[in-house]
C-alpha positions as CSV (number, residue, x, y, z in Angstrom):
1,M,0.3,0.3,-0.1
2,N,1.6,3.1,-0.8
3,Q,2.1,5.1,2.8
4,E,1.5,8.2,0.9
5,K,-2.4,7.6,0.8
6,I,-1.8,6.4,4.5
7,V,-0.2,9.3,5.9
8,T,-2.8,11.8,3.9
9,F,-5.7,9.9,5.4
10,D,-4.9,10.0,8.9
11,R,-3.5,13.4,8.4
12,L,-7.1,14.7,7.1
13,A,-9.2,12.4,9.5
14,K,-7.5,13.8,12.5
15,Q,-8.6,17.3,11.0
16,Y,-12.1,16.6,9.6
17,G,-12.8,15.6,13.5
18,E,-10.9,18.8,14.9
19,V,-13.0,21.1,12.5
20,F,-15.8,18.9,11.2
21,S,-17.9,16.0,12.9
22,K,-16.5,16.6,16.5
23,R,-18.0,19.9,16.6
24,M,-21.3,18.4,15.6
25,A,-24.0,16.7,18.2
26,V,-23.2,12.9,18.2
27,E,-26.8,12.3,16.9
28,D,-26.8,15.1,14.5
29,Y,-23.8,14.4,12.7
30,M,-24.8,10.4,13.2
31,E,-28.0,11.5,10.7
32,Y,-26.1,13.6,8.4
33,T,-23.7,10.8,7.3
34,E,-27.2,8.9,7.4
35,I,-29.1,10.8,5.1
36,L,-26.0,11.0,2.5
37,F,-24.6,6.9,3.0
38,S,-28.5,5.1,2.8
39,C,-28.8,8.0,-0.4
40,H,-25.7,7.0,-2.4
41,S,-25.6,3.1,-1.2
42,C,-29.1,2.5,-2.6
43,G,-28.3,5.0,-5.5
44,I,-25.3,2.7,-6.4
45,E,-27.9,-0.1,-6.8
46,G,-30.4,2.0,-8.8
47,N,-32.6,3.9,-6.3
48,T,-33.6,6.9,-7.3
49,F,-34.2,9.0,-4.4
50,T,-31.6,12.2,-4.2
51,V,-30.4,13.4,-1.1
52,D,-33.3,15.6,-0.5
53,D,-35.6,13.1,-0.8
54,T,-34.0,11.2,1.6
55,K,-34.2,13.7,4.2
56,V,-37.5,14.2,3.6
57,L,-38.2,10.5,4.0
58,K,-36.2,10.4,7.4
59,E,-38.0,13.4,8.5
60,K,-41.6,12.5,7.4
61,G,-41.4,8.7,6.9
62,L,-44.3,7.2,4.5
63,D,-46.5,10.2,5.2
64,M,-44.1,12.2,2.6
65,I,-42.8,10.3,-0.2
66,P,-41.5,12.8,-2.6
67,Q,-43.2,13.1,-5.9
68,G,-42.7,10.6,-8.5
69,R,-40.9,7.8,-6.3
70,S,-41.9,4.7,-5.7
71,L,-43.5,3.3,-2.7
72,F,-40.6,0.3,-3.0
73,E,-38.2,2.7,-3.1
74,A,-38.9,4.7,-0.1
75,F,-39.2,1.0,1.9
76,E,-35.9,0.1,0.5
77,M,-34.4,3.6,2.0
78,L,-36.7,2.9,5.1
79,D,-35.2,-0.2,5.6
80,H,-31.4,1.2,4.8
81,F,-32.0,3.9,7.8
82,R,-33.0,0.7,10.1
83,A,-30.1,-1.6,9.4
84,Y,-27.6,1.6,9.5
85,E,-28.9,2.5,12.8
86,E,-28.4,-0.6,13.9
87,M,-24.5,-1.1,12.5
88,V,-24.1,2.3,14.4
89,K,-25.7,1.2,17.7
90,T,-23.4,-2.4,17.4
91,A,-20.0,-0.9,15.9
92,D,-18.1,-2.4,18.7
93,K,-19.7,-6.2,18.4
94,P,-17.9,-9.1,16.7
95,M,-18.8,-9.3,13.2
96,T,-20.4,-13.0,12.9
97,E,-22.6,-14.4,10.9
98,D,-25.8,-14.6,13.5
99,Y,-24.9,-10.5,13.1
100,V,-24.4,-10.5,9.1
101,K,-27.3,-12.1,9.0
102,H,-29.7,-10.0,11.7
103,L,-28.3,-7.1,9.6
104,H,-29.5,-8.2,6.2
105,F,-32.7,-9.0,7.7
106,L,-33.4,-5.2,9.0
107,L,-31.8,-4.3,5.4
108,T,-34.2,-6.4,3.6
109,E,-36.8,-7.2,4.9
110,H,-40.0,-5.2,2.9
111,T,-38.3,-5.7,-0.1
112,I,-36.4,-9.1,-0.7
113,S,-39.5,-10.9,-1.7
114,Y,-40.7,-8.4,-3.8
115,R,-37.9,-9.0,-6.1
116,H,-37.4,-12.8,-5.6
117,K,-40.1,-14.8,-4.9
118,G,-39.3,-17.2,-1.7
119,A,-36.3,-15.2,-0.6
120,K,-36.1,-14.6,2.8
121,P,-34.5,-11.7,4.5
122,G,-31.3,-12.5,6.8
123,E,-31.0,-16.3,4.7
124,Y,-28.4,-17.0,2.6
125,T,-29.4,-17.4,-1.1
126,E,-30.2,-21.7,-2.2
127,F,-28.9,-20.7,-5.5
128,D,-25.6,-19.4,-7.9
129,M,-25.8,-15.9,-8.6
130,C,-24.3,-13.7,-10.9
131,A,-24.8,-9.5,-11.2
132,G,-24.7,-7.8,-14.3
133,D,-22.0,-9.5,-16.3
134,T,-20.3,-10.8,-13.4
135,V,-21.0,-15.2,-12.6
136,F,-20.3,-15.9,-9.4
137,G,-19.1,-19.8,-8.5
138,E,-20.8,-22.3,-6.6
139,H,-23.4,-20.3,-4.0
140,E,-22.5,-23.5,-1.3
141,K,-18.8,-23.0,-1.4
142,L,-18.3,-19.3,-1.5
143,I,-21.2,-19.2,1.6
144,A,-19.2,-21.6,3.5
145,R,-15.7,-19.3,3.0
146,V,-17.9,-16.9,5.2
147,P,-17.2,-17.6,8.6
148,E,-13.5,-17.4,7.5
149,L,-13.8,-14.0,5.9
150,L,-15.1,-13.1,9.1
151,S,-12.8,-14.4,11.3
152,S,-9.6,-12.8,9.6
153,T,-11.2,-9.8,9.2
154,E,-11.5,-9.2,12.6
155,K,-8.1,-10.0,13.4
156,A,-6.5,-7.8,10.5
157,L,-8.5,-5.2,11.9
158,H,-6.6,-5.2,15.4
159,D,-3.4,-6.2,13.7
160,D,-0.7,-2.8,13.5
161,R,0.7,-4.2,9.8
162,W,-3.1,-3.2,8.4
163,H,-4.9,0.0,8.1
164,P,-8.4,-0.2,9.0
165,M,-9.1,1.3,5.6
166,E,-7.2,-1.0,4.1
167,V,-9.3,-3.8,5.9
168,A,-12.4,-2.4,5.3
169,A,-11.4,-2.0,1.5
170,L,-10.2,-6.1,1.1
171,F,-13.2,-7.1,3.5
172,H,-15.7,-5.4,1.0
173,G,-13.7,-7.1,-2.2
174,H,-13.9,-10.5,-0.8
175,F,-17.6,-10.4,0.5
176,E,-19.0,-8.8,-3.0
177,W,-17.6,-12.0,-4.5
178,L,-18.9,-14.6,-2.0
179,H,-22.2,-12.8,-2.5
180,P,-24.1,-14.5,0.3
181,F,-27.7,-13.4,-0.2
182,R,-30.3,-13.9,-3.1
183,D,-30.5,-9.7,-3.3
184,G,-28.9,-6.8,-1.1
185,N,-25.1,-7.8,-1.0
186,G,-23.7,-4.4,-2.1
187,R,-25.6,-2.5,0.2
188,I,-24.5,-5.1,3.5
189,G,-21.2,-4.8,2.0
190,R,-20.7,-1.3,2.2
191,L,-22.6,-1.1,5.8
192,L,-20.1,-3.9,7.0
193,A,-17.3,-2.5,5.9
194,N,-18.5,0.9,7.6
195,K,-19.1,-0.8,10.7
196,L,-15.2,-1.8,10.6
197,L,-14.3,1.9,10.1
198,L,-16.1,3.1,12.6
199,Q,-14.9,0.7,15.2
200,K,-11.6,2.2,14.5
201,G,-13.4,5.6,15.2
202,L,-12.3,6.7,11.6
203,P,-15.4,8.4,9.1
204,I,-17.4,6.2,7.6
205,I,-16.6,6.0,3.6
206,I,-19.3,7.2,1.5
207,I,-19.2,5.9,-2.5
208,P,-20.7,8.4,-4.2
209,V,-23.6,7.5,-6.5
210,E,-21.8,9.4,-9.6
211,Q,-18.4,7.2,-9.2
212,R,-21.1,3.6,-9.7
213,S,-18.8,2.8,-12.9
214,V,-15.6,3.0,-11.5
215,Y,-16.4,1.3,-8.5
216,I,-17.7,-1.4,-10.5
217,E,-14.5,-1.4,-12.5
218,C,-12.5,-1.8,-9.5
219,M,-14.6,-4.5,-7.9
220,K,-14.6,-6.8,-10.9
221,L,-10.7,-6.2,-11.1
222,F,-10.5,-7.6,-7.3
223,R,-9.9,-11.6,-7.7
224,K,-6.9,-11.0,-10.0
225,N,-5.6,-7.2,-8.0
226,A,-6.9,-5.9,-5.3
227,E,-5.1,-2.7,-5.1
228,P,-7.4,-0.6,-7.2
229,L,-10.5,-1.3,-4.6
230,V,-7.9,-0.4,-1.9
231,D,-6.6,2.7,-3.8
232,F,-10.7,3.6,-4.7
233,F,-11.6,3.5,-1.0
234,F,-8.7,5.7,-0.2
235,N,-9.2,8.2,-2.3
236,T,-12.9,8.2,-1.9
237,A,-12.8,8.9,2.0
238,T,-10.2,11.8,0.9
239,A,-12.3,13.3,-1.2
240,R,-15.1,13.6,1.1
241,M,-13.3,14.8,3.8
242,E,-11.6,17.5,2.2
243,R,-14.8,18.4,0.6
244,E,-16.7,18.7,3.5
245,I,-13.9,20.5,5.2
246,E,-13.7,23.1,2.5
247,Q,-17.7,23.6,2.6
248,K,-16.7,24.4,6.4
249,R,-14.5,26.9,5.8
250,N,-16.1,28.0,3.1
251,A,-19.3,28.9,5.1
252,E,-17.5,30.2,7.7
253,D,-15.1,32.8,5.1
254,E,-18.7,33.8,3.5
255,L,-20.4,34.8,7.0
256,N,-17.0,37.2,8.1
257,S,-17.0,38.6,4.3
258,G,-20.7,39.6,5.2
259,L,-20.0,41.1,8.8
260,M,-20.0,44.7,9.5
């Protein structure tokens, strides 16, 4: 791993906390990230809710479904809120199979049977899987490797030889290639990657829907070369922190320039 990327990330993470995240009330900051993360993570899978739509849904629930958005999309987003909040609340808990299945249940409770007749939230797939032009292996063999991935990830997270962002990226890549659920693999994979970062006190990574094509290409390359996905995670997280720090400073500069 490029040591320069690690140094840059760690410097920005410290600065980000000092000038942005730790200056907000904890509940306000977590809701802010919940809205952004939910919007973009669901958007990567095709949900059309904008950030403003997602904020309205968070505040009003089903009483205010934005015009032009489907009821399915609303339920998908509401379920994502539940899974995200549970992930944050339990960030320090071990990442066991039971934990992953519970999170998946919350994430897909009201949508999975609509997309896949007979599929159950919180249960592994009973069929071999494909996504887009990517074909995965025999589902029984892939699912059998989930416990090993969870165990090795927990060990790596507490091994000083690995940066938490590296661990999160590598876990995410491996999890997506195991593809253990009938639906929701991408969304739960991003939730679990962020659980690892929160466990280490780091800002979560939000992959913008606008970067979907780059992200998907990194995922396709992962089995042969993990470096592009690791770089993508570092670059994406760094860009977000830089952008939000700049927004904070610009807001302060505008206020100061407007004072008599």
